[in-house]
Backbone as CSV, one residue per row, in Angstrom:
resi,resn,N_x,N_y,N_z,CA_x,CA_y,CA_z,C_x,C_y,C_z
1,UNK,0.833,-1.172,0.000,0.000,0.000,0.000,0.879,1.237,0.000
2,UNK,0.670,2.044,-0.975,1.470,3.251,-1.109,0.568,4.458,-0.877
3,UNK,0.169,4.659,0.368,-0.690,5.768,0.727,0.137,6.893,1.314
4,UNK,-0.361,8.116,1.199,0.326,9.216,1.887,0.287,9.005,3.395
5,UNK,1.292,9.526,4.061,1.432,9.306,5.495,0.288,9.929,6.287
6,UNK,-0.208,11.077,5.834,-1.284,11.762,6.560,-2.526,10.883,6.613
7,UNK,-2.793,10.122,5.561,-3.964,9.239,5.580,-3.773,8.102,6.587
8,UNK,-2.540,7.656,6.779,-2.263,6.643,7.798,-2.529,7.203,9.199
9,UNK,-2.207,8.467,9.402,-2.475,9.082,10.704,-3.971,9.108,10.999
10,UNK,-4.765,9.536,10.008,-6.214,9.571,10.195,-6.788,8.171,10.363
11,UNK,-6.279,7.220,9.596,-6.740,5.835,9.725,-6.470,5.293,11.118
12,UNK,-5.269,5.485,11.619,-4.945,4.937,12.938,-5.791,5.588,14.029
13,UNK,-6.054,6.882,13.902,-6.893,7.568,14.883,-8.303,6.983,14.894
14,UNK,-8.916,6.896,13.716,-10.304,6.469,13.662,-10.478,4.966,13.849
15,UNK,-9.472,4.172,13.524,-9.546,2.742,13.813,-9.535,2.520,15.315
16,UNK,-8.637,3.205,16.028,-8.593,3.071,17.489,-9.897,3.558,18.119
17,UNK,-10.427,4.657,17.614,-11.691,5.192,18.111,-12.820,4.193,17.893
18,UNK,-12.901,3.625,16.699,-13.962,2.670,16.386,-13.843,1.369,17.156
19,UNK,-12.627,0.872,17.302,-12.434,-0.367,18.064,-12.853,-0.164,19.507
20,UNK,-12.477,0.949,20.093,-12.798,1.182,21.495,-14.296,1.381,21.706
21,UNK,-14.926,2.216,20.901,-16.360,2.463,21.083,-17.169,1.214,20.722
22,UNK,-16.867,0.619,19.591,-17.618,-0.564,19.175,-17.430,-1.737,20.107
23,UNK,-16.191,-1.991,20.502,-15.929,-3.092,21.413,-16.580,-2.901,22.765
24,UNK,-16.578,-1.674,23.251,-17.190,-1.397,24.548,-18.699,-1.586,24.506
25,UNK,-19.319,-1.104,23.458,-20.783,-1.207,23.367,-21.211,-2.652,23.150
26,UNK,-20.560,-3.363,22.253,-20.925,-4.764,22.014,-20.628,-5.610,23.254
27,UNK,-19.491,-5.376,23.891,-19.176,-6.096,25.123,-20.148,-5.774,26.241
28,UNK,-20.583,-4.528,26.307,-21.576,-4.136,27.307,-22.917,-4.803,27.068
29,UNK,-23.297,-4.932,25.806,-24.553,-5.630,25.492,-24.468,-7.102,25.884
30,UNK,-23.316,-7.719,25.665,-23.139,-9.108,26.074,-23.210,-9.233,27.590
31,UNK,-22.637,-8.271,28.295,-22.716,-8.282,29.753,-24.155,-8.093,30.219
32,UNK,-24.889,-7.243,29.538,-26.295,-7.017,29.882,-27.109,-8.293,29.717
33,UNK,-26.815,-9.058,28.670,-27.534,-10.314,28.451,-27.240,-11.351,29.530
34,UNK,-26.110,-11.210,30.200,-25.775,-12.123,31.286,-26.196,-11.575,32.649
35,UNK,-26.892,-10.447,32.669,-27.449,-9.928,33.916,-26.585,-8.944,34.664
36,UNK,-25.574,-8.390,34.033,-24.714,-7.413,34.692,-25.150,-6.005,34.286
37,UNK,-24.799,-4.984,35.083,-25.219,-3.614,34.754,-24.561,-3.112,33.461
38,UNK,-25.388,-2.617,32.550,-24.948,-2.254,31.202,-23.918,-1.131,31.190
39,UNK,-24.246,0.016,31.748,-23.368,1.174,31.640,-22.069,0.997,32.422
40,UNK,-22.135,0.322,33.551,-20.927,0.054,34.321,-19.978,-0.843,33.536
41,UNK,-20.533,-1.863,32.899,-19.706,-2.788,32.133,-19.133,-2.123,30.879
42,UNK,-19.895,-1.268,30.238,-19.377,-0.548,29.071,-18.180,0.304,29.479
43,UNK,-18.297,0.997,30.595,-17.194,1.823,31.085,-15.985,0.975,31.454
44,UNK,-16.203,-0.154,32.114,-15.108,-1.033,32.511,-14.421,-1.644,31.293
45,UNK,-15.203,-2.064,30.322,-14.624,-2.671,29.114,-13.815,-1.643,28.328
46,UNK,-14.270,-0.396,28.304,-13.512,0.627,27.574,-12.130,0.835,28.178
47,UNK,-12.018,0.688,29.482,-10.705,0.795,30.128,-9.839,-0.422,29.817
48,UNK,-10.466,-1.592,29.714,-9.711,-2.827,29.495,-9.182,-2.980,28.073
49,UNK,-9.925,-2.483,27.093,-9.526,-2.732,25.699,-8.784,-1.564,25.061
50,UNK,-8.418,-0.588,25.841,-7.732,0.581,25.276,-6.425,0.194,24.572
51,UNK,-5.612,-0.649,25.190,-4.339,-1.038,24.580,-4.574,-1.852,23.309
52,UNK,-5.636,-2.662,23.295,-5.920,-3.464,22.107,-6.403,-2.590,20.957
53,UNK,-7.069,-1.504,21.269,-7.480,-0.561,20.217,-6.251,0.090,19.588
54,UNK,-5.265,0.414,20.403,-4.033,1.024,19.893,-3.278,0.035,19.020
55,UNK,-3.177,-1.207,19.475,-2.466,-2.225,18.705,-3.184,-2.502,17.388
56,UNK,-4.502,-2.569,17.426,-5.253,-2.795,16.182,-5.069,-1.632,15.215
57,UNK,-4.982,-0.426,15.737,-4.871,0.748,14.872,-3.511,0.845,14.190
58,UNK,-2.454,0.431,14.863,-1.135,0.536,14.233,-0.811,-0.692,13.396
59,UNK,-1.714,-1.662,13.372,-1.535,-2.803,12.477,-0.725,-3.930,13.059
60,UNK,-0.695,-4.066,14.342,0.074,-5.132,14.971,1.406,-4.614,15.467
61,UNK,2.065,-5.398,16.255,3.289,-4.925,16.882,4.535,-5.215,16.058
62,UNK,4.522,-6.239,15.223,5.744,-6.632,14.534,6.187,-5.606,13.492
63,UNK,5.263,-5.002,12.772,5.636,-3.978,11.804,6.253,-2.766,12.493
64,UNK,5.689,-2.410,13.622,6.216,-1.264,14.364,7.605,-1.557,14.894
65,UNK,7.796,-2.752,15.446,9.112,-3.133,15.961,10.129,-3.174,14.829
66,UNK,9.731,-3.697,13.670,10.631,-3.751,12.521,11.008,-2.347,12.059
67,UNK,10.047,-1.438,12.053,10.344,-0.062,11.646,11.289,0.615,12.626
68,UNK,11.097,0.372,13.924,12.022,0.919,14.911,13.425,0.345,14.727
69,UNK,13.492,-0.963,14.477,14.798,-1.586,14.278,15.492,-1.006,13.052
70,UNK,14.746,-0.873,11.969,15.317,-0.317,10.749,15.769,1.119,10.974
71,UNK,15.002,1.856,11.737,15.373,3.232,12.026,16.630,3.341,12.865
72,UNK,16.771,2.441,13.830,17.949,2.488,14.700,19.191,1.915,14.024
73,UNK,19.048,0.778,13.372,20.213,0.088,12.814,20.670,0.671,11.478
74,UNK,19.722,1.097,10.677,20.074,1.628,9.354,20.162,3.145,9.329
75,UNK,19.871,3.773,10.433,19.973,5.227,10.506,18.835,5.965,9.831
76,UNK,17.695,5.306,9.671,16.538,5.950,9.052,15.641,6.520,10.147
77,UNK,16.000,7.690,10.607,15.259,8.296,11.708,13.867,8.756,11.291
78,UNK,13.659,8.936,9.998,12.344,9.334,9.515,11.313,8.249,9.816
79,UNK,11.710,6.975,9.718,10.798,5.876,10.016,10.433,5.826,11.500
80,UNK,11.401,6.102,12.360,11.118,6.131,13.797,10.122,7.235,14.111
81,UNK,10.319,8.404,13.524,9.425,9.530,13.762,8.018,9.233,13.249
82,UNK,7.921,8.596,12.075,6.610,8.246,11.525,5.890,7.240,12.417
83,UNK,6.592,6.230,12.891,5.974,5.243,13.768,5.542,5.872,15.091
84,UNK,6.350,6.786,15.595,5.977,7.489,16.823,4.699,8.293,16.608
85,UNK,4.580,8.965,15.473,3.364,9.736,15.191,2.155,8.826,15.010
86,UNK,2.340,7.650,14.386,1.230,6.706,14.228,0.755,6.200,15.584
87,UNK,1.688,5.876,16.468,1.319,5.406,17.805,0.625,6.522,18.579
88,UNK,1.123,7.734,18.448,0.514,8.875,19.125,-0.899,9.131,18.601
89,UNK,-1.087,8.986,17.304,-2.408,9.159,16.714,-3.370,8.079,17.207
90,UNK,-2.911,6.838,17.276,-3.750,5.750,17.777,-4.099,5.957,19.247
91,UNK,-3.127,6.429,20.024,-3.400,6.707,21.433,-4.431,7.827,21.578
92,UNK,-4.366,8.812,20.698,-5.354,9.889,20.723,-6.747,9.384,20.398
93,UNK,-6.846,8.484,19.423,-8.142,7.902,19.087,-8.710,7.075,20.221
94,UNK,-7.859,6.295,20.875,-8.314,5.478,22.005,-8.733,6.372,23.172
95,UNK,-8.001,7.442,23.402,-8.357,8.364,24.488,-9.665,9.080,24.187
96,UNK,-9.862,9.473,22.934,-11.122,10.113,22.544,-12.290,9.160,22.737
97,UNK,-12.105,7.906,22.330,-13.156,6.905,22.507,-13.477,6.680,23.975
98,UNK,-12.460,6.601,24.815,-12.681,6.414,26.256,-13.401,7.615,26.860
99,UNK,-13.067,8.801,26.391,-13.734,10.009,26.888,-15.198,10.032,26.467
100,UNK,-15.482,9.650,25.235,-16.870,9.595,24.762,-17.666,8.576,25.573
101,UNK,-17.055,7.415,25.828,-17.732,6.397,26.635,-17.994,6.916,28.043
102,UNK,-17.041,7.624,28.634,-17.252,8.186,29.973,-18.376,9.211,29.963
103,UNK,-18.448,10.026,28.915,-19.520,11.010,28.816,-20.873,10.323,28.675
104,UNK,-20.927,9.279,27.870,-22.213,8.615,27.635,-22.675,7.817,28.844
105,UNK,-21.749,7.182,29.551,-22.154,6.346,30.683,-22.239,7.119,31.997
106,UNK,-21.574,8.254,32.075,-21.517,9.083,33.278,-21.043,8.294,34.493
107,UNK,-20.118,7.373,34.289,-19.569,6.569,35.380,-18.559,7.352,36.212
108,UNK,-18.054,8.446,35.697,-17.070,9.235,36.436,-17.703,10.134,37.483
109,UNK,-19.016,10.255,37.466,-19.724,11.133,38.417,-19.980,10.382,39.704
């Protein structure tokens, strides 16, 4: 895939956002079907799957590790910077999703 880097940033942000919100809501519905409180479980699941949303958004860990290795060993610092920005973008998407879930469930009150 030969996409511009800016599109990868937007993709990683919105993939992390979608994984976190979708996973929390679907997991909360499953918890509701088993008799547990819906909004509490949605909030708890959003905290638990945050790291998995980030990993899903950056496309797995091996590509990132390979890019870091190539950047360090071959002196391609541009790749390290790009991977850092992708991880930062994914973390922003996961944080936005967690904030939206907190607003919707009002579990922080």
